[in-house]
Every structure is written in C-alpha cells, then in structure tokens.
C-alpha positions, -999 to +999 in steps of 0.1 A: +298-273+864+277-255+837+283-261+800+303-229+793+326-235+823+331-270+812+340-259+776+365-234+789+381-259+812+384-284+783+399-258+760+425-248+786+433-284+794+438-293+757+459-263+748+486-273+773+506-245+789+486-218+770+449-212+766+434-212+732+422-177+740+454-166+758+461-128+762+484-112+736+514-113+759+511-150+764+501-158+728+534-144+716+552-171+736+559-204+718+538-233+730+555-266+723+521-284+726+507-260+700+476-239+699+448-240+673+445-210+650+415-205+626+421-189+593+411-183+556+430-197+526+408-187+497+390-154+491+386-129+462+380-091+461+372-068+432+408-072+421+397-106+407+379-101+374+351-125+381+343-109+415+341-075+398+318-090+371+295-103+399+290-068+413+318-065+438+333-033+422+346-013+451+364-036+476+400-047+477+424-068+498+423-043+527+386-049+530+391-086+537+418-080+563+397-053+580+368-077+581+389-105+594+400-084+623+364-078+633+358-043+618+325-035+602+329-031+564+307-022+535+291-051+515+286-044+478+249-047+484+250-014+503+249-025+539+275-032+566+286-067+576+308-079+605+324-112+611+309-131+641+344-137+655+378-124+642+401-147+624+436-156+636+451-156+602+443-154+565+453-144+530+437-128+499+441-152+469+432-131+439+430-149+405+465-145+391+454-140+355+448-103+347+449-096+385+438-060+392+437-051+355+402-036+358+415-011+384+446-005+363+425+003+332+405+028+351+435+045+368+448+073+345+482+071+361+486+033+360+514+015+341+487-002+319+473+032+308+508+045+301+521+014+282+490+003+264+464+031+264+443+016+235+440-017+252+433-001+285+405+021+271+389-008+253+390-029+284+376-001+305+347+005+280+339-032+278+337-036+316+315-006+320+291-017+292+286-053+305+311-066+331+298-102+331+300-104+293+335-089+295+344-116+320+331-144+298+351-130+268+382-127+288+378-162+302+374-174+266+408-160+256+424-178+286+407-211+277+419-208+241+454-198+251+450-164+233+467-143+260+461-105+259+498-098+262+493-062+272+474-072+303+499-099+313+530-078+307+552-080+339+556-042+336+518-038+344+513-070+365+543-066+389+530-034+406+496-050+413+513-081+428+536-059+449+506-040+463+490-072+473+522-083+491+525-048+507+489-049+520+495-083+535+525-069+553+506-039+565+480-061+583+505-087+597+505-085+635+528-114+647+512-130+677+477-116+670+469-118+633+490-135+605+487-127+568+504-142+538+515-133+503+493-156+482+473-159+450+451-184+431+464-202+400+431-207+381+435-234+355+402-246+341+408-269+311+375-277+294+356-260+323+371-286+348+384-271+380+421-276+386+427-245+406+454-241+433+460-215+460+497-207+463+512-194+496+546-179+503+562-183+537+581-150+536+568-119+519+603-106+513+610-137+492+585-138+464+588-136+426+584-105+406+551-119+392+531-150+400+530-180+377+495-180+361+474-201+337+485-177+310+519-193+314+505-229+316+473-246+326+492-278+335+496-285+372+530-301+365+542-269+350+531-251+382+550-276+403+581-271+382+579-234+387+574-239+424+605-261+425+625-233+408+611-207+433+622-229+462+657-233+447+659-195+445+651-193+482+613-185+479+596-211+501+560-218+491+533-244+490+500-250+471+466-260+483+445-278+457+410-263+452+378-280+464+379-309+440+341-316+435+340-296+402+372-311+387+352-338+368+376-365+381+408-347+371+420-335+405+429-370+417+438-391+387+452-426+390+462-436+354+469-404+334+465-367+340+444-344+319+471-341+293+474-379+290+507-380+310+511-412+330+507-409+368+542-422+378+566-418+407+579-385+394+544-371+391+535-383+426+567-369+442+563-335+425+527-332+437+536-343+473+566-319+474+544-289+463+509-296+474+507-308+510+471-297+514+437-298+497+405-279+504+378-300+520+350-275+523+341-241+509+310-222+497+306-246+467+301-276+490+324-302+504+348-327+488+350-354+514+327-380+498+292-386+484+265-413+489+275-428+456+311-432+466+303-441+503+270-459+503+275-472+539+282-438+553+249-423+566+265-389+569+279-387+533+249-367+520+261-334+533+263-303+511+270-324+480+273-297+453+253-303+422+264-274+399+275-285+364+311-277+354+315-240+360+283-231+343+288-254+313+258-274+302+260-312+305+259-339+332+272-333+367+309-337+373+322-373+377+326-383+414+356-406+410+387-385+411+368-355+426+365-364+463+391-367+490+382-400+507+383-418+474+416-402+466+430-414+499+417-449+491+432-448+456+465-435+471+470-464+494+460-488+466+487-471+444+512-474+472+506-511+475+505-518+437+531-493+424+552-482+454+541-445+455+511-425+468+505-391+453+475-384+476+491-381+511+478-346+516+462-329+546+430-309+546+420-273+552+388-253+546+382-221+527+356-198+513+361-189+476+339-159+484+338-134+456+327-105+477+358-098+499+338-106+531+332-142+542+302-157+560+312-187+581+280-191+601+245-202+590+230-174+611+253-147+595+251-158+558+249-128+534+259-143+501+292-148+483+288-135+448+287-097+448+253-083+442+240-115+426+230-129+460+232-099+483+196-101+498+177-128+514+150-125+487+175-131+459+190-161+478+158-178+486+145-172+451+176-190+438+193-162+420+219-176+396+252-166+381+267-187+354+240-213+362+250-215+399+219-214+421+223-194+452+204-220+473+232-245+466+258-222+482+268-228+518+288-209+544+326-211+540+348-237+556+375-227+581+411-238+581+425-248+615+462-253+622+480-265+653+511-242+656+535-231+683+526-194+678+505-171+656+533-162+631+539-167+594+567-191+601+548-213+626+515-214+606+532-221+573+552-249+589+520-264+604+505-264+569+536-279+554+536-308+579+498-311+575+489-307+612+457-291+600+420-297+598+389-283+581+356-273+596+323-265+579+327-230+593+323-237+630+351-236+655+352-271+669+386-278+685+399-312+674+430-332+684+440-365+667+470-386+675+481-421+665+507-445+678+515-479+691+515-472+728+487-447+734+466-460+763+430-456+774+440-438+806+460-410+789+432-384+792+435-386+829+469-370+826+471-332+828+499-332+802+483-358+779+490-337+748+527-336+756+526-374+761+507-379+728+534-360+709+561-380+727+545-414+721+528-409+688+522-386+658+496-359+652+472-356+623+490-353+589+518-377+598+528-413+592+527-439+619+562-449+629+574-484+624+551-510+639+559-521+674+525-534+686+497-556+673+475-527+662+477-489+662+458-468+688+444-434+682+435-406+706+409-382+695+395-352+715+370-326+705+352-297+722+322-278+708+322-243+694+307-222+722+286-203+696+272-234+679+256-267+684+267-294+709+286-324+696+268-355+684+297-379+679+333-384+670+341-409+642+373-424+628+372-431+591+395-459+580+405-468+544+427-496+533+438-515+502+441-551+492+450-565+458+444-532+441+409-528+457+403-501+482+378-502+511+365-479+538+347-482+572+334-455+595+337-462+632+318-443+659+343-440+687+327-414+711+292-400+713+268-380+734+241-395+756+232-430+766+229-444+731+241-479+725+259-492+695+238-515+673+254-550+677+245-559+641+257-529+623+282-514+648+266-480+643+254-456+669+218-445+663+209-409+654+210-384+683+176-370+675+168-333+667+157-302+686+152-282+654+119-264+651+115-259+613+086-235+617+108-211+637+142-221+623+155-226+658+172-254+679+183-259+714+214-275+730+193-298+751+210-328+736+246-335+727+279-330+745+303-302+752+333-324+750+340-359+735+372-380+737+383-415+731+413-438+728+405-463+700+424-493+688+417-506+653+399-540+658+405-552+622+441-542+617+461-561+591+498-552+593+503-562+556+479-537+542+483-499+536+458-478+555+448-443+565+427-430+594+411-396+599+386-383+624+352-366+616+334-347+643+296-340+640+275-315+657+238-321+666+213-311+639+208-274+634+189-252+608+206-244+575+209-207+565+182-212+539+158-223+565+165-194+587+161-168+560+130-184+545+113-183+579+122-146+582+106-140+548+075-160+558+082-188+534+085-226+536+121-236+542+135-249+508+153-281+502+165-298+470+194-316+454+226-309+473+211-293+504+184-299+530+166-278+556+186-292+585+223-299+586+250-312+609+280-290+610+313-309+612+351-310+612+375-333+594+411-339+604+440-346+582+448-384+581+474-405+598+488-431+574+501-466+579+526-481+554+536-517+559+573-527+561+588-547+533+587-577+556+550-572+564+542-570+527+559-603+520+537-619+546+506-608+528+485-633+508+495-626+472+470-615+447+466-626+411+476-600+385+469-596+348+506-600+342+504-634+360+475-645+338+494-636+306+525-655+318+503-685+322+490-682+286+456-667+294+438-648+267+412-621+269+377-629+256+365-613+224+332-594+221+316-626+208+330-647+235+319-622+262+284-622+248+282-659+247+294-661+284+272-633+298+242-620+277+209-634+288+226-654+315+234-654+352+270-658+363+285-663+397+313-639+405+336-644+434+358-615+447+390-633+455+403-605+476+373-605+500+358-639+495+323-624+488+303-638+459+276-624+437+251-637+412+246-613+383+220-614+356+231-597+323+199-589+304+196-589+267+187-552+266+219-538+281+207-539+318+222-561+345+211-569+380+227-584+410+203-611+421+222-625+451+250-614+474+267-642+494+238-665+486+211-641+498+187-618+481+202-585+492+211-550+480+248-544+473+262-516+493+297-527+501+323-501+492+350-515+470+327-537+449+326-512+420+327-540+395+292-549+404+274-517+415+238-530+415+212-524+388+228-506+359+235-504+322+263-523+306+278-526+272+302-551+256+327-533+233+363-538+223+367-569+243+355-554+275+323-552+296+318-515+303+296-499+330+291-463+342+293-457+379+288-422+394+296-407+360+328-426+355+332-455+330+348-487+343+358-517+322+360-554+330+382-577+310+375-614+312+404-639+307+401-677+301+427-699+317+421-735+310+384-741+319+383-711+343+373-675+338+391-647+356+381-610+354+401-578+360+384-544+366+400-512+355+413-490+383+424-520+404+459-514+393+466-545+373+450-571+397+426-598+384+404-602+415+372-618+401+365-655+394+336-659+370+316-691+369+287-696+345+257-711+363+240-741+348+206-733+333 
C-alpha cells in the first residue's frame, strides 16, 4: 500500500463511522466517536486599531471568513493570497478596546460622527497623519486608565459589535463551516501580556457590548463579568493568550499582578472561565524552553525572544510564562494547597494582524500588514515596535474532537478540553488514558469506541484508580501535505513535597532506531533537508504512529499530568525557503533556526490521588513543622558564616540526590559535585541549585536569579542541623545543608 493510501486508510479507521473528510451529507450526522476539526481562535482585521496602524487599512471580518473558506482575497501588500486548505471553523477576535472606531470616525453617517463629531474628526486626522503614532498614543491612554469616553460609549461601540456578530452569522454554515461571536480582551499592564480571547456559544445570546480593558485590566474582573453573563444565559469561555510575553504573570503561584493571593477562589474562577490556553501562534510557542526543560532535546523550538511588547529591557521571565511549568506548578499546588488553577487544555492560533493567516512554511506571507508584506522585508528583518520579522512564525492551528461541525459541538469540545494545538500542520492526534487500555486495542476496528468506554480522552481526569499504573493510548497520522512523522512522545509531570518534576518518554517512532539503554531516549531520525535548495523529501519517517504505553514509574500517592507531543521529520523553515529564492544564505538566530520540526501538542490527562493514597505517601518536612520545633531562620551574618567562601553539601530530601556547592567570595557559586561525581546539573526540579550562577545574601535569604526569575532560599537551624526551604516549593523545607570540613 503506498503512503497516500495508507494515510487515507488510517484516517478513516481513526474517525470511526465517519471519515475525517466525509461528504457534506455525512458530515452533518453526529459521530459519537467524534471527528477532528481544524480552526482559528485568534485573528485581527483593520477593525483592530493596531492592525490598521501596521498597514492593514482595508480588510474586515468578512475578509477572514472568505479566506478561511478558500477564496482568494486581497492582501494589504497589493497581491492576492489563498489559504492552502480551507478551515473547518474560526472566529475574528478584534481587540475590544475602541473596536472599529477608525472606520466609525471616517464614516460620515456613523453614530460616532453624529454623537461626538469633534472627537471623530480629531481621531480621523491623527490616524491619517501617522497611524502608528496614533496607535501608540491611544495605547498610552489605555495603559494610564485615561479612557476616551466618546470612543467607548456603548451608543457608538454597540453597533460595531453587532456587525461583527452579524458577519459571523452570515458565514456560519452548520456542518461545513462554523463561526463564533468572539473578541479579544487586551489587558497589558506594564507591557505584560495578559490577553484573553472570549468566545460565545450562541450568537443570539451575547451582551450589548464586550467587557474591555477600559472596564478593567484585571483578569479577575473579566471572570466576574463572565460569571454574570453566564447567569444571564450567555454561555461563554475564554482562552488565555500565548503566555510567553506575560513576564511570568499568566501563570502565577503566589500572588497575581495586583498582589492578590492565589487562593481557591481565584483558582476556581479561572478554571470556570478559562478552560483553554494558546500553545502556539505567530509569536512563537509557549510549551517550554531549554532553560525550563534542560533535559528536553526538543525544547528549543521557536522560543520567542521579543522584549515585552516592544518595551526596552530584559527578555520576559520564563517562570510563569510557559505551559509545561504551569502544569507542573498546578499539580504541586494541588498537593500542597488542595487546588490546581492550571488544569487547562491547549489550542493554537495566529494573532495575525492582516486578516489572512499563513499556517504553512511554504505559504508564509507575513502577519503585520505592510510591515512584512514582501520576502525582502521579512528576510531583511523589518521591525514593528521592535519585533523582528525573522522571529515570526506561521500560525498554530486549533484542533477539536467534536460530534459535528456546529457551534454547539465545537464549543462543548473546547469547554471539555478535548482539543490540541499544532504548529500549523494538520497532524491528526488521538490521546486516551485509563486503567484497562491494553496493547492489543489497535487491532480492533472500533478501538476509538472502546477507548471512550474504558478510558478518558485528552483534557480529562483519570477516573479513580483501579490498577497498578495508568495506561495511555496515543495515535497520530501525518498531514498529507507536510513531513512524515518522526516520533510520538508522552510528557509526564508530577509533584513531590512541593517540588515539581518532568520526564519526556519516546513511546512510538519511525524506522529501526533503538532506544539508548542509558538515557532511555531514541536517537535523532536524521534529516533530508537540502539547505542550498530549501527542500526536503519524505524518504524517512512514518505515515502513522501509535502505541499503548504504561507509566513505568507511577506513584499512586503523587499528583501527575500526561500529554502527548508528536514531531514531524526535519523540514526547512519559511525563512530558509524565502532566503534561497532571494539568492541569500538562510538566516538563523536567537529564537529560530534554518531547519525546524513541526509538531502537535495534546491537552493533558490528569491524575489526582485519593485521600487514602495521599495518606500513604512519605510525608515531607514543612517550614511550619520547623517553626513548631523551635527552629529559627539564619540572619545575613549567620548565612555568610555558613556559606561564603566555603563548600557545603546539600541533600534534596525529596529525591535523595546530593550536591556539593561552592559559594565564592565574589557573589558567584558553582556546583562542584552531583551525587559524588563531577557532573553538570541538568535535572529538572533542582531549581535551588541551577549550576554556575550569581547569588546574593540579603534580608536573611540567599537569592539567585534563574531564567529571569528571582528565587530565595531560607536556611533554618534546628539543633545542630541546617535545613533550607526554597521559595515556590509551597512551604516545604526540602534541603538538608551540611558544612564540609575544611
């Protein structure tokens, strides 16, 4: 059987009674085993002020819907573009603040011109004189809370919102193409991205006007408003924005950006209103980074390096800005505090500001109006607000498993988190977990039906434990228009005594490669990429990969999560393709490389121990325990006496690992031994130690900076012993400190 026939057979097999590409008559029937539908959750047209300022001055929501349906449309750069393959669903998410007000100011018959002609005329003149400067000034008024009331007046805002809803209704074709009433809430306190995209289930049940950052820039206020909307019969959900530019504020663990404690009420409000987060868009991915996941050889993928929304300064902090770490923090919080605010699924999006969206490396035509509308501009690194065009990547795609292509079915799939994100390719992915899934299940024609009956899909919680360890079934088929598959991985995270850990397992892979017995890793698949020609071949890789995997290191007393990541074989990045066409050397730099591996990420499946299982766990020592025993924290002078210029042995009581650390007299410290050996520290979870780095003793704490975030260690003396607690380990004191004899 050739590769295309094999792919088609696999797709038909996985979809159950219906094909993934079923005819319209069949697609309108409900499929209880669900179909995969690919869509867009995040896009802007000229009705968003920043898109207009970037040169997209003529498009509107209808442009996006026409493009999504496969029709050629005009790009602001003066040429036509066409999507490589039509979408199944999508929504325009204009910035809610001052939405469509440029168009209103220029329309002589608009409510704005009738109600506030002076403001409208001034606005119109400013935009025509210098649209980017006008955008910066308008953004400044939002940041300072100085709302231009005439532009936010419901009398002028409501008609624009109604037109957006009406346009979504116009293009809604149940069974073929689904649209939603949606918008973006664009809070950016101190240039830190806390944006959310808000979706309504039913376009007939929406508010008169959206809740905007002009009302409040606090996510808690947005959640309160969403609760009120739900109580009024308007069902809705929010998707948190790609978090890599949030500077650690998107996924906080102690206090939010206002200083409010992260407590159970905060967690429940977030879970109730935000079931999803954006994993990938044109501004990179938010899964993880090499700094957060040093043992993950695939972590260095499209790590976005832009400073905070064009503001000068250091790159954004990584802790609190990436999804995998948020999942790890979430299970640690569940264990330590009894709640987990970060049990969200994942989707992809674009954040394109040009109405049309490039999802493919081979069809990349920029995303910021006329700033990056030609290959020359893009390869030359044209910038807007400090954002280099070379950093930008094709959009991610949102995939949902739903019974049919309708608003109700797709919304419900998003709400239950049976979703996954891709880097823009259409890799089909199934992921189930349970206690009785067996290795032979893929031999069954109705294995999907069996998996639903005996387990749970991506986005769900494992049912109560009834076996020694959970088993996971994962299946993936390649995008017929992209590279073959390299491997399927399962990423596991877990928590113990306030610490969080991660491990990436290769569970299925192409070819005859063997797992390294020492590391457990499967070696690279190789590459067919010809950089000189910017081409590749599918001579390696697989069309389909599948596996049933049982966690070999399962501990029933520990909170955990599992998600799957599917990797394609290496292929050329868009920047390589376009550089070669221009006769240039393919560029590479911080945040991107000449060759990439496209991928897909599933929503997780979570495991939460029973109360009985928790009681069986080995207890950890807490700071509260130390204080009850009369232990006192060391002062600055005592810390310096213990550490400076000396080597100490530190034992992690949670893992049993031990380290020898030299604290120099010039503010540098160095790990000299790990478990008695001269070795580089790469173990995730050992953030107290972090390798060769600066340190400072201040206010009774040893302070270090890791990946842009400051962590503190407090050392307590109990009798003749020293015990240390690291911040962000949720009150546990996990480290035994022993001075070494000189």
